[in-house]
C-alpha positions as CSV (number, residue, x, y, z in Angstrom):
1,M,14.3,-19.2,-17.5
2,R,11.5,-21.5,-18.7
3,D,11.3,-19.7,-22.1
4,L,15.0,-19.9,-22.8
5,E,15.8,-22.7,-25.2
6,I,19.5,-23.8,-25.1
7,E,19.2,-24.8,-28.8
8,V,18.7,-21.1,-29.6
9,F,21.0,-19.6,-27.0
10,I,24.3,-21.0,-28.2
11,P,23.8,-20.0,-31.9
12,A,22.7,-16.5,-30.7
13,I,26.0,-16.1,-28.9
14,I,27.9,-17.2,-31.9
15,A,26.0,-14.9,-34.3
16,S,26.4,-12.0,-31.9
17,T,30.2,-12.5,-31.7
18,I,30.5,-12.8,-35.5
19,G,28.3,-9.8,-36.1
20,Y,30.3,-7.6,-33.6
21,T,33.6,-8.8,-35.2
22,V,32.4,-7.9,-38.7
23,Y,31.1,-4.5,-37.5
24,G,34.3,-3.8,-35.8
25,F,36.3,-4.7,-38.9
26,F,34.5,-2.2,-41.0
27,F,33.7,0.6,-38.6
28,G,36.4,0.1,-35.9
29,F,36.2,-1.0,-32.3
30,T,35.9,2.5,-30.9
31,P,33.0,3.4,-28.6
32,I,29.7,4.1,-30.6
33,F,29.1,7.4,-28.8
34,G,32.6,8.7,-29.2
35,N,35.1,9.2,-26.5
36,L,32.9,10.5,-23.7
37,Q,34.7,12.1,-20.8
38,I,32.9,10.8,-17.7
39,P,33.8,12.6,-14.5
40,R,35.4,10.5,-11.8
41,Y,33.2,10.2,-8.7
42,N,34.9,10.3,-5.3
43,L,33.2,9.7,-2.0
44,L,33.7,12.8,0.1
45,S,33.1,11.2,3.4
46,S,32.1,7.9,5.0
47,S,28.7,9.3,5.9
48,S,27.8,9.4,2.2
49,I,28.2,5.6,2.1
50,M,25.7,5.3,5.0
51,R,23.3,7.7,3.2
52,Y,23.4,5.7,0.0
53,S,22.9,2.4,1.8
54,V,19.8,3.9,3.5
55,Y,18.5,5.0,0.1
56,A,19.1,1.5,-1.3
57,Q,17.2,-0.1,1.5
58,A,14.3,2.3,1.2
59,L,14.1,1.6,-2.5
60,Q,14.3,-2.1,-1.9
61,A,11.6,-2.0,0.7
62,S,9.3,0.0,-1.5
63,V,9.8,-2.0,-4.7
64,M,10.1,-5.6,-3.6
65,P,6.6,-6.0,-2.2
66,V,5.2,-4.7,-5.5
67,L,7.2,-7.1,-7.5
68,F,6.4,-10.2,-5.5
69,T,2.7,-9.8,-4.9
70,V,1.8,-11.1,-8.3
């Protein structure tokens, strides 16, 4: 966070809040992409949790060395 200036960050938050409020006043606060129906995901068994944790560890083991070798 060396490039983040606090003198710019606070006015950016204020401008973003005011901009979103003005936009919502004119166009409404409904979701931009409409009312999407996202299906609910249910875990079918406890083995799927183990499978996803193995996937996450494999992804982490393959990506992290690439990110931190710079």
